[in-house]
Wavefront OBJ file of the C-alpha trace (Angstrom):
o trace
v 34.913 55.811 -116.310
v 32.082 57.918 -115.981
v 31.056 58.692 -112.358
v 27.951 57.352 -111.255
v 26.821 60.739 -109.461
v 27.900 62.669 -112.842
v 25.492 60.006 -114.869
v 22.968 60.969 -112.743
v 22.727 64.523 -113.178
v 23.565 64.343 -116.740
v 20.423 62.284 -116.903
v 18.305 64.638 -115.277
v 19.754 67.876 -116.677
v 19.708 65.941 -120.417
v 15.879 65.049 -119.466
v 14.641 68.574 -118.838
v 16.419 69.633 -121.643
v 14.574 66.946 -123.804
v 11.140 67.897 -122.387
v 11.746 71.470 -123.867
v 12.692 70.055 -127.047
v 10.652 66.971 -127.963
v 7.129 69.126 -128.666
v 9.021 70.480 -131.861
v 10.746 67.269 -132.749
v 7.524 65.143 -132.874
v 4.918 67.682 -133.079
v 3.067 68.320 -136.164
v 5.699 69.408 -138.663
v 5.999 72.281 -141.063
v 3.117 71.600 -143.553
v -0.411 73.488 -144.242
v -2.967 71.862 -143.014
v -6.489 72.036 -144.858
v -8.484 71.378 -142.058
v -7.735 72.452 -138.541
v -9.017 71.048 -135.101
v -12.350 72.153 -136.323
v -13.824 71.380 -139.717
v -13.265 73.811 -142.489
v -11.584 76.027 -139.780
v -14.924 76.260 -137.887
v -14.531 75.773 -133.875
v -17.717 75.478 -131.592
v -19.958 76.240 -134.326
v -19.549 80.120 -133.492
v -16.051 81.197 -135.224
v -14.452 80.687 -138.316
v -10.789 81.212 -139.049
v -9.404 82.140 -142.773
v -6.750 79.563 -141.851
v -5.104 77.839 -138.837
v -1.290 77.688 -140.313
v 0.669 80.616 -142.025
v 3.758 79.042 -143.577
v 6.425 81.605 -144.354
v 8.253 79.056 -146.697
v 11.656 79.917 -147.163
v 13.057 83.407 -145.777
v 16.483 84.920 -145.007
v 18.037 85.741 -141.799
v 18.679 89.187 -143.075
v 14.769 89.867 -143.857
v 14.396 90.586 -140.151
v 11.053 90.055 -138.684
v 8.014 88.641 -140.639
v 4.870 88.960 -139.781
v 1.201 86.733 -140.178
v -2.345 87.703 -139.578
v -4.861 85.493 -138.981
v -8.747 86.437 -139.618
v -11.777 84.954 -137.171
v -14.953 85.740 -138.409
v -18.045 85.260 -135.682
v -20.795 82.973 -137.166
v -22.504 82.617 -133.869
v -25.635 83.975 -132.643
v -24.229 86.396 -129.755
v -21.160 88.200 -129.191
v -17.722 86.492 -129.630
v -14.771 87.259 -127.704
v -10.873 86.724 -128.167
v -9.785 86.315 -124.587
v -6.478 85.536 -125.035
v -3.894 84.454 -127.125
v -0.280 82.947 -125.881
v 2.799 82.492 -128.068
v 5.174 79.146 -127.810
v 8.040 81.076 -127.430
v 9.619 84.570 -126.891
v 10.557 84.927 -130.250
v 6.823 85.697 -131.718
v 5.027 88.705 -130.313
v 1.208 88.600 -130.746
v -1.804 91.126 -130.737
v -5.507 90.701 -131.656
v -8.777 92.460 -131.400
v -9.704 93.080 -128.267
v -13.235 94.305 -128.229
v -16.493 91.636 -128.868
v -17.358 90.588 -132.086
v -20.705 91.087 -133.084
v -22.422 88.110 -135.276
v -20.975 88.573 -138.832
v -18.048 90.725 -137.648
v -14.479 89.962 -137.961
v -11.196 90.314 -135.837
v -7.705 89.850 -136.402
v -4.840 87.930 -134.402
v -1.441 89.426 -135.673
v 1.823 87.747 -135.027
v 5.378 88.954 -135.740
v 8.278 86.228 -135.933
v 11.565 87.884 -134.948
v 13.699 85.505 -137.355
v 16.794 86.042 -135.128
v 17.287 82.536 -134.168
v 19.480 81.636 -137.109
v 19.371 79.545 -139.946
v 16.983 76.698 -138.869
v 13.650 75.608 -140.007
v 10.981 76.869 -137.068
v 7.386 76.069 -136.278
v 6.017 78.378 -133.400
v 2.126 77.869 -132.030
v -0.342 80.362 -131.000
v -3.038 79.125 -128.646
v -6.252 81.180 -128.774
v -8.846 81.436 -126.250
v -12.403 82.199 -127.379
v -15.589 82.517 -125.802
v -17.951 79.516 -125.930
v -15.018 77.233 -127.529
v -14.518 74.584 -124.833
v -10.874 73.914 -126.364
v -8.056 76.145 -126.846
v -7.528 76.836 -130.897
v -3.992 76.074 -132.036
v -2.670 78.433 -134.932
v 0.731 77.626 -136.155
v 3.645 79.848 -137.809
v 6.275 77.636 -139.784
v 9.043 78.355 -142.590
v 12.798 77.788 -142.882
v 15.100 80.734 -142.041
v 18.287 80.859 -144.542
v 22.079 82.115 -143.679
v 21.953 82.972 -147.118
v 20.064 82.706 -150.463
v 19.944 79.363 -151.973
v 18.651 78.107 -155.641
v 16.158 75.207 -156.251
v 18.572 72.657 -156.359
v 20.236 73.900 -153.127
v 16.936 73.928 -151.601
v 15.568 70.631 -153.076
v 18.109 68.124 -152.920
v 16.317 64.595 -153.262
v 15.685 64.137 -156.857
v 13.064 61.897 -159.099
v 14.530 62.969 -162.676
v 13.679 66.872 -162.596
v 11.216 66.603 -159.934
v 12.845 67.500 -156.729
v 11.427 67.364 -152.657
v 13.256 69.071 -149.775
v 12.445 65.629 -148.092
v 10.307 62.328 -149.128
v 9.726 61.431 -145.500
v 7.172 63.579 -144.720
v 5.509 64.351 -141.613
v 1.392 64.550 -141.784
v 0.697 65.271 -137.890
v -2.115 63.993 -135.631
v -5.028 62.601 -136.818
v -8.092 61.232 -135.150
v -9.999 58.078 -136.022
v -13.149 58.778 -138.459
v -11.091 61.873 -139.802
v -8.665 63.183 -142.332
v -5.497 64.886 -142.426
v -4.801 67.195 -145.164
v -1.539 69.195 -146.291
v 0.504 70.078 -148.822
v 4.178 70.383 -149.301
v 6.067 72.295 -152.199
v 7.824 70.567 -154.674
v 10.296 71.974 -157.238
v 11.016 71.060 -161.253
v 14.759 71.708 -161.798
v 14.295 70.869 -165.282
v 14.134 73.612 -168.267
v 10.612 72.392 -169.400
v 7.767 71.515 -167.822
v 6.967 68.238 -166.176
v 3.716 66.382 -165.619
v 3.815 64.420 -162.340
v 1.419 61.281 -161.613
v 1.772 58.685 -158.634
v 1.670 54.657 -158.772
v 1.529 52.428 -156.225
v -0.845 54.548 -153.832
v -1.017 53.252 -150.503
v -4.892 52.686 -149.303
v -6.193 55.606 -147.447
v -3.859 58.108 -149.386
v -4.747 60.721 -152.246
v -2.361 63.379 -153.478
v -2.672 66.027 -156.203
v -0.003 68.475 -157.884
v -1.048 72.082 -158.571
v -0.125 73.500 -160.961
v 0.572 70.476 -163.127
v 2.566 70.216 -165.509
v 4.954 71.959 -162.810
v 6.789 75.031 -164.827
v 10.153 75.010 -165.843
v 12.438 75.976 -163.043
v 9.743 76.834 -160.788
v 7.724 75.150 -157.948
v 4.397 73.604 -157.346
v 2.295 72.221 -154.482
v 1.460 68.468 -153.216
v -1.588 68.327 -151.654
v -2.349 65.203 -150.021
v -4.986 63.925 -148.043
v -5.068 60.700 -145.942
v -7.804 59.022 -144.379
v -7.823 57.238 -140.878
v -9.188 53.761 -140.310
v -9.603 51.457 -137.094
v -6.997 49.027 -138.172
v -3.831 51.773 -137.955
v -3.128 53.513 -134.869
v -0.186 55.458 -133.448
v 2.617 56.129 -136.382
v 1.867 54.680 -139.828
v 3.265 55.538 -143.244
v 1.412 55.993 -146.529
v 3.478 55.598 -149.457
v 3.580 56.796 -153.058
v 5.800 56.164 -156.295
v 6.056 59.510 -158.672
v 6.057 59.243 -161.632
v 7.718 61.896 -163.916
v 7.008 62.433 -167.446
v 5.653 58.794 -167.830
v 8.909 57.539 -166.069
v 9.729 56.188 -162.258
v 12.997 57.267 -161.035
v 15.227 56.559 -158.382
v 15.678 59.114 -155.734
v 19.130 60.749 -156.152
v 20.059 62.515 -152.893
v 22.476 65.761 -153.125
v 24.135 66.980 -150.253
v 23.095 70.144 -148.203
v 24.423 72.992 -148.945
v 23.951 74.536 -145.216
v 25.423 73.015 -142.421
v 23.491 73.533 -138.692
v 24.463 72.401 -135.543
v 21.798 69.651 -134.104
v 19.471 71.407 -131.696
v 20.331 71.625 -128.099
v 19.788 68.474 -126.076
v 18.966 66.072 -128.940
v 22.250 64.979 -129.744
v 21.778 61.632 -127.909
v 18.291 60.917 -129.267
v 18.136 57.777 -131.185
v 15.688 57.057 -133.862
v 15.830 54.959 -137.049
v 15.448 56.215 -140.405
v 12.920 54.767 -142.713
v 14.588 52.310 -145.278
v 11.939 52.469 -147.488
v 12.728 55.959 -148.499
v 15.763 57.963 -149.620
v 19.105 57.301 -152.070
v 18.092 54.839 -154.387
v 14.593 54.407 -153.471
v 11.548 54.671 -155.613
v 8.912 56.369 -152.998
v 7.849 59.334 -150.676
v 6.308 58.718 -147.435
v 3.580 60.598 -145.350
v 3.394 59.690 -142.067
v 0.643 60.414 -139.562
v -0.341 59.567 -135.704
v -3.145 58.257 -135.683
v -5.264 58.483 -132.100
v -8.784 57.979 -130.634
v -11.615 60.363 -131.441
v -13.281 61.984 -128.508
v -14.880 64.848 -129.689
v -18.476 63.267 -129.687
v -17.760 61.720 -126.247
v -20.150 63.451 -123.340
v -18.864 64.497 -119.933
v -20.348 61.524 -118.321
v -18.193 59.296 -121.059
v -15.148 61.239 -120.425
v -15.448 61.221 -116.714
v -16.067 57.349 -116.731
v -12.972 56.668 -118.966
v -9.479 55.118 -118.262
v -6.777 57.388 -116.766
v -2.973 55.601 -117.616
v -0.518 56.673 -115.176
v 2.806 55.980 -115.464
v 4.755 55.165 -112.283
v 7.852 56.605 -114.089
v 7.955 57.680 -117.528
v 11.770 57.331 -117.988
v 13.942 53.713 -117.400
v 17.575 54.698 -116.945
v 19.306 51.634 -117.890
v 22.646 53.155 -116.609
v 25.928 52.328 -117.841
v 26.496 49.327 -120.013
v 28.719 47.994 -122.862
v 28.171 48.188 -126.291
v 26.242 45.383 -127.530
v 24.774 44.268 -124.327
v 21.201 43.454 -124.116
v 19.223 45.495 -121.416
v 15.525 44.712 -119.957
v 13.201 46.973 -117.915
v 9.805 47.887 -117.522
v 7.013 50.494 -116.656
v 4.504 49.967 -114.556
v 1.231 51.962 -115.561
v -1.785 52.328 -113.119
v -5.741 53.296 -114.402
v -6.817 55.502 -112.205
v -9.997 55.905 -114.205
v -13.202 54.232 -114.070
v -13.389 52.134 -117.386
v -10.662 49.451 -118.585
v -7.613 50.967 -120.040
v -6.525 49.654 -123.969
v -3.219 50.387 -125.157
v -3.782 50.480 -129.036
v -0.268 50.400 -129.741
v 3.498 50.936 -128.536
v 5.452 52.435 -131.269
v 9.369 52.714 -130.448
v 11.260 55.645 -132.531
v 14.429 53.051 -132.806
v 14.362 49.369 -133.371
v 16.811 48.326 -131.073
v 13.759 48.990 -128.443
v 10.901 46.800 -128.421
v 7.964 46.408 -126.092
v 5.592 43.296 -125.193
v 2.239 43.409 -125.324
v 0.359 45.260 -123.027
v -2.903 43.548 -121.543
v -5.753 45.849 -120.933
v -5.889 47.155 -117.162
v -8.775 47.072 -115.240
v -9.948 50.281 -113.124
v -7.994 50.635 -110.069
v -5.243 47.981 -111.146
v -1.740 48.061 -112.423
v -0.315 46.567 -115.733
v 3.571 46.240 -116.801
v 5.199 47.425 -119.986
v 8.265 45.252 -120.652
v 10.929 46.569 -122.900
v 13.979 45.118 -124.294
v 17.110 47.124 -125.675
v 19.557 45.907 -128.034
v 22.873 48.149 -127.575
v 24.584 47.001 -130.503
v 25.488 49.174 -133.085
v 24.308 52.289 -131.176
v 26.418 54.877 -130.859
v 28.487 55.738 -127.826
v 27.458 58.182 -125.163
v 24.731 59.368 -123.893
v 21.175 57.666 -125.276
v 17.672 58.384 -125.472
v 14.922 56.675 -127.196
v 11.184 57.804 -127.117
v 8.646 55.230 -127.075
v 4.879 56.321 -127.804
v 1.519 54.631 -126.275
v -1.751 55.209 -128.062
v -4.773 54.757 -125.590
v -8.281 54.582 -125.320
v -8.144 57.529 -122.347
v -9.256 61.125 -123.388
v -7.479 62.829 -121.074
v -3.665 60.832 -122.368
v -4.748 59.263 -125.651
v -0.965 59.705 -126.541
v 2.101 58.898 -124.011
v 5.494 59.106 -124.262
v 7.863 56.991 -122.152
v 11.643 57.098 -122.356
v 14.728 54.693 -122.440
v 18.035 56.480 -121.271
v 21.299 55.828 -120.299
v 25.174 55.729 -121.265
v 26.816 53.129 -123.857
v 30.447 52.457 -123.273
l 1 2 3 4 5 6 7 8 9 10 11 12 13 14 15 16 17 18 19 20 21 22 23 24 25 26 27 28 29 30 31 32 33 34 35 36 37 38 39 40 41 42 43 44 45 46 47 48 49 50 51 52 53 54 55 56 57 58 59 60 61 62 63 64 65 66 67 68 69 70 71 72 73 74 75 76 77 78 79 80 81 82 83 84 85 86 87 88 89 90 91 92 93 94 95 96 97 98 99 100 101 102 103 104 105 106 107 108 109 110 111 112 113 114 115 116 117 118 119 120 121 122 123 124 125 126 127 128 129 130 131 132 133 134 135 136 137 138 139 140 141 142 143 144 145 146 147 148 149 150 151 152 153 154 155 156 157 158 159 160 161 162 163 164 165 166 167 168 169 170 171 172 173 174 175 176 177 178 179 180 181 182 183 184 185 186 187 188 189 190 191 192 193 194 195 196 197 198 199 200 201 202 203 204 205 206 207 208 209 210 211 212 213 214 215 216 217 218 219 220 221 222 223 224 225 226 227 228 229 230 231 232 233 234 235 236 237 238 239 240 241 242 243 244 245 246 247 248 249 250 251 252 253 254 255 256 257 258 259 260 261 262 263 264 265 266 267 268 269 270 271 272 273 274 275 276 277 278 279 280 281 282 283 284 285 286 287 288 289 290 291 292 293 294 295 296 297 298 299 300 301 302 303 304 305 306 307 308 309 310 311 312 313 314 315 316 317 318 319 320 321 322 323 324 325 326 327 328 329 330 331 332 333 334 335 336 337 338 339 340 341 342 343 344 345 346 347 348 349 350 351 352 353 354 355 356 357 358 359 360 361 362 363 364 365 366 367 368 369 370 371 372 373 374 375 376 377 378 379 380 381 382 383 384 385 386 387 388 389 390 391 392 393 394 395 396 397 398 399 400 401 402 403 404 405 406 407 408
């Protein structure tokens, strides 16, 4: 038996770790976005960046530190200042142009990723504060560090004929209504002849392009995509396409990875379902995005008068239960704003956890989100399931709630 005191301490300790790692697990993924949080990488009408993401691609731990430079150009009518640049972790050093930039002048933000964390994918953020730009601008450094050099077939392990992907479950990041999310991933041709790629059965709202196409023999190409938001889709949504390689449709063949990696600390208990539409024996690739409300045109008055959800507790612990038991619980959510609170969608990372519909909540009122958990088939030991609410609140457009406990 596990002592109750130990269980409580373990849950609290793990929850602290989860809070630190969830951003890297569920944040925008290792993709190159064509549009930053501003159109054409312009922000506040005063600064234009040459890029908002630098992808180092596949690098070796033995390469040592790697660097990237972002260029910021003043497109406004008065001097522009880069007030501050902060990194998401101590593994990245930054320096930037300190003197004011006159209209038309450019400055730089230089970042060095130390590449000393071992062979792992990495996704680091830089938060930049510019003068006359109300919201911070987030830049990203991405790549995958390997302990040893790998061949194309070892790097790209999901094959449709000779067309290969690192993964067919592609994270497309966050997007807002009335906007598009564009990105790209690298694909490989494992054959000895160029191959032509097309797509069929493409989901509404998704467009794709491969360049170069044909893909060179034993070479790579970029698969660019664009997802267009619509108000029938909120929260997490998949957009699918079927690769057609030299006129043929193939079922995916997945080779085992040549790299073994320890799980990220604190993630062992996370429970999330793999998409059953993707993987070995399936014919499609999937791109998913998290779609939230668009508040970019809201005035200060509208924001001040908006809803404001506050959960009494963000974690529901079901304690210690026998495997197979049905568990019920609830989250109390108060609306501390001045307009009715609406929850557009509740997403669960696991099909074992289901949530009730959540009625609109009037200002200064409370609502209850009821959840049920079927522990049948869940692994024994510590368990954590993330549930994500998409709301009409500009302060909290996305809320994460957590189910946690111990399964015997």
